[in-house]
C-alpha positions as CSV (number, residue, x, y, z in Angstrom):
1,X,0.2,37.8,-10.4
2,X,3.8,37.5,-11.3
3,X,5.0,35.1,-14.0
4,X,6.9,33.0,-11.3
5,X,3.8,32.6,-9.2
6,X,1.7,31.6,-12.2
7,X,4.4,29.1,-13.3
8,X,4.5,27.6,-9.8
9,X,0.7,27.3,-9.7
10,X,0.6,25.5,-13.1
11,X,3.3,23.1,-11.9
12,X,1.5,22.4,-8.7
13,X,-1.7,21.7,-10.6
14,X,0.1,19.4,-13.0
15,X,1.7,17.6,-10.0
16,X,-1.7,17.2,-8.3
17,X,-3.2,15.7,-11.5
18,X,-0.3,13.2,-11.8
19,X,-0.6,12.2,-8.2
20,X,-4.3,11.6,-8.5
21,X,-3.7,9.4,-11.6
22,X,-1.0,7.5,-9.7
23,X,-3.2,7.0,-6.6
24,X,-6.1,5.7,-8.8
25,X,-3.7,3.2,-10.5
26,X,-2.4,2.0,-7.2
27,X,-5.8,0.6,-6.3
28,X,-5.2,-2.0,-9.0
29,X,-1.7,-2.9,-7.9
30,X,-1.3,-5.6,-5.2
31,X,1.3,-7.0,-2.9
32,X,1.3,-10.3,-1.1
33,X,2.7,-11.4,2.3
34,X,2.6,-14.6,4.2
35,X,3.3,-16.0,7.6
36,X,4.0,-19.4,9.0
37,X,5.8,-20.6,5.9
38,X,2.8,-19.8,3.7
39,X,0.1,-21.1,6.0
40,X,-1.5,-17.6,6.0
41,X,-1.3,-15.3,2.9
42,X,-2.6,-11.8,2.7
43,X,-3.0,-9.6,-0.4
44,X,-3.2,-5.8,-0.1
45,X,-3.6,-3.2,-2.7
46,X,-2.0,0.2,-3.2
47,X,-4.9,1.9,-1.3
48,X,-3.7,0.0,1.7
49,X,-6.8,-2.2,1.7
50,X,-6.7,-5.9,2.5
51,X,-8.2,-7.6,-0.6
52,X,-7.8,-11.3,0.3
53,X,-6.7,-13.6,3.1
54,X,-6.0,-17.3,2.4
55,X,-5.5,-19.8,5.2
56,X,-4.1,-23.3,4.7
57,X,-6.7,-25.7,6.2
58,X,-4.0,-27.6,8.0
59,X,-3.4,-24.6,10.3
60,X,-7.1,-24.4,11.4
61,X,-7.5,-26.0,14.7
62,X,-9.9,-25.2,17.4
63,X,-7.2,-26.1,19.9
64,X,-4.8,-23.5,18.6
65,X,-6.8,-20.5,17.6
66,X,-4.2,-18.1,19.2
67,X,-1.5,-19.3,16.8
68,X,-3.8,-18.8,13.8
69,X,-4.6,-15.3,15.1
70,X,-0.9,-14.5,15.4
71,X,-0.2,-15.8,11.8
72,X,-3.0,-13.7,10.4
73,X,-1.9,-10.6,12.3
74,X,1.7,-11.1,11.1
75,X,0.7,-11.5,7.5
76,X,-1.7,-8.5,7.5
77,X,1.0,-6.3,9.0
78,X,3.6,-7.4,6.5
79,X,1.1,-6.9,3.6
80,X,0.3,-3.4,4.8
81,X,4.0,-2.5,5.1
82,X,4.6,-3.8,1.5
83,X,1.7,-1.8,0.2
84,X,3.0,1.3,1.9
85,X,6.4,0.7,0.3
86,X,4.7,0.3,-3.1
87,X,2.8,3.6,-2.6
88,X,6.0,5.5,-1.5
89,X,8.0,4.2,-4.4
90,X,5.3,5.1,-7.0
91,X,4.8,8.6,-5.5
92,X,8.5,9.3,-5.3
93,X,8.7,8.7,-9.0
94,X,6.2,11.4,-9.6
95,X,7.5,13.9,-7.0
96,X,11.1,13.3,-7.8
97,X,11.7,12.2,-4.2
98,X,10.3,15.3,-2.6
99,X,8.6,14.8,0.7
100,X,5.1,16.3,0.4
101,X,3.3,16.5,3.7
102,X,-0.2,15.1,3.6
103,X,0.5,12.9,0.6
104,X,-0.1,9.8,2.6
């Protein structure tokens, strides 16, 4: 094996280790999004998991379930987008902005 290939493999292994550490750390980082002026708030983590949903009791009405569903959906989608942005930002710090297929 040539020296260049060996160096490349060592760099790839180092990058893989750094990415794994970053991904593990992202599980502890959270983002928050709300809809309806704060009537529904959703928190997601860096693993793109929804970790909590808070609903203002004033928005809960059996006569308007559809509005509540829309607010929850909007807040969940916004939280997911913010979590994806968090992940992309953190990963680009490690990769130097390189686009690595399969990273996400």
